N, C-alpha and C positions, 0 to 999 in steps of 0.2 A: 904216598908211594903206591898204595893199593889201587888207586884210580888209574895210575899210569901203567902198572903191571897188568891190570885187567884189560888194557887197550882202550879204555874209554876216553882217555885224554892224552894229548901229546904234551910235551914239556911246555910248549908255548901256550897251549890251552889251559894248562894248570896255572901258569903264571897269570893269565887273564882272569881265571876263575877266582884266584885268591888275592888278586890285586898286588902282586909282587913282580919284580923284574925277572925276566927269563933267566938271568944269570943265577938268581937265588934258587930256582928250580934245578938248574943244571948242577949246582954245587950239592944240593940235597941228593940228587940222583947219583952223583959220583961218590958221595960219602956212603950211601947205602951199598953201592957196588963194591967199594973197598971193604966195608964191614963184612959183607957176605964172602968176599974172597979170603979173608983171614979167619973165617969161621965164627965171627961174632954176630951171627944173625939174630940174636935176641935183642929186641928193641923195647923191652918192657921198662927201661929206664935205668 
């Protein structure tokens, strides 16, 4: 998420970088967006 937030990679670029389907990246982005919206920004585990 940090790479995408920093503007270094698009979602499609991240998918290629990590060897996953673009839908996997889109789901992760949406999950983070929802987590931030409800105030659960802590991602320490």
